[in-house]
Each structure stands twice: as C-alpha cells, then as structure tokens.
N, C-alpha and C positions, 0 to 999 in steps of 0.2 A: 705748653703753658709754663713749665718749670724753667725752660731756657729763656723765656720772655722776661721773667722776673730777674733772673741772673743777668741778662743782657741790660735790662733797665738799670740795675744797680751798678753795673760796670760803666754804663754811660754816665750815670750820676757821679760816680767817682772821678771819671775823666773830666767832667765839667767842673767839679769842685777843684780839681788840680789846676785846670786852666784859669779859673777865676782867682785862686790863691796866687798863682804865678803872676798874673796881671797886677794883683794887689801888692805883692811883695816887690815887684819891679818898680812900681810907683813910689813905694815908701822907702826903698833902699837905694834910691837913685843917686845919693851922695857918694862920691868916690867910686872906686872900681868894684863892681859887683859881679861875681862870677856865677856861672850856671850852678855850680856846686853849692854856693851859699844860698841861692834861691831855692834849690831843690831841698836842701837840709831844713830850711825854714818851713817849707811846705810839708815835708814829711813829719815834722814834729808839731805842726799846728793841730790843736785840739779838734777843730772842725774836720780836718782831713782824716785824722785818726778815727773819729766817730763814723765818717762815711766809709772808711776802709773796713771797719769792724762790721758795719751793716752789710757790705759786699761779701765779706768772709762768711757771715752768718747765712746769707743767701746761697752761697756756694755749698756750705755744709748741709743746709736744708734740702738743696737739690739732690745731693748724694743720698741722703736718708730717704727721701721720697722716691727716688729711682729704685733703691733697694726694696722698699716696701711694695712698689708696683711689681717688681720682678717676683717677689715672694708670693704675691696674690696671683700672678700669672701662673706660677708653678703649681699653686694649690688648685687653681681652676683646671689645669691640665691633668692633675692627679685625680680629681673628682670625675672628670670626663672619662678617664681611663677606667676608674673603678666602676662607674656606671656601665660602661661597655662590657666590662668583664662580668659583672653581675647579670646583665641581659644575656650574654652568651651562655653563662652557667644555667640560667633559668630556662633558656630555650633548649638546652641539651638535657635538662632534667636533673642536673646536679644539685640544684638549690632546694628541691622539694623534700619534705620528710614524710 
C-alpha cells in the first residue's frame, strides 16, 4: 500500500515533467533551444516544484510509516515472548504465591 502511493506520486511527477517539457518546447521554439534550457525551465516551474514536493512528502511518509510498522511488529513479538514466558513460569509453579 505504501509503495503504491509512492509509485503513483512518482508517475505523477514524471507525467508533469513530460507535459511541461512539451509545453516549453512549443513556447520556446524560436531560435536554438537546448535540452538544458528546457530542463532548467521545467525544474524551476512552480507546478513542477509543487509536484516534486508532494513526491518527497510521500517518500518521507513512507519511511515514517515503515518505521512505525516495524516498531509495532517488535512490540507484538515482545508481548508474545512475554506471554510465553509467563505461561512457562505459571506451569512450573514460579508465578504462584
């Protein structure tokens, strides 16, 4: 699920880049236009910057959520181990007073 959102944002970013590339090629057609000129126009375009920020937020959120999932998994394992230990103590008679 997490990677789907990240992949979707990445695809959105690539589509925005391609659309802006097409747009800038059409508007900058007068004279010699290099790839670098088009690329710099795209990378500084407010629409592209907004899309890139959304992508970076999705990447960051993916990392945070993966860490939270791992923390929950470790807590679950700890509780399972604690329960097993308590059952073993109870069956051996250590836990009774």
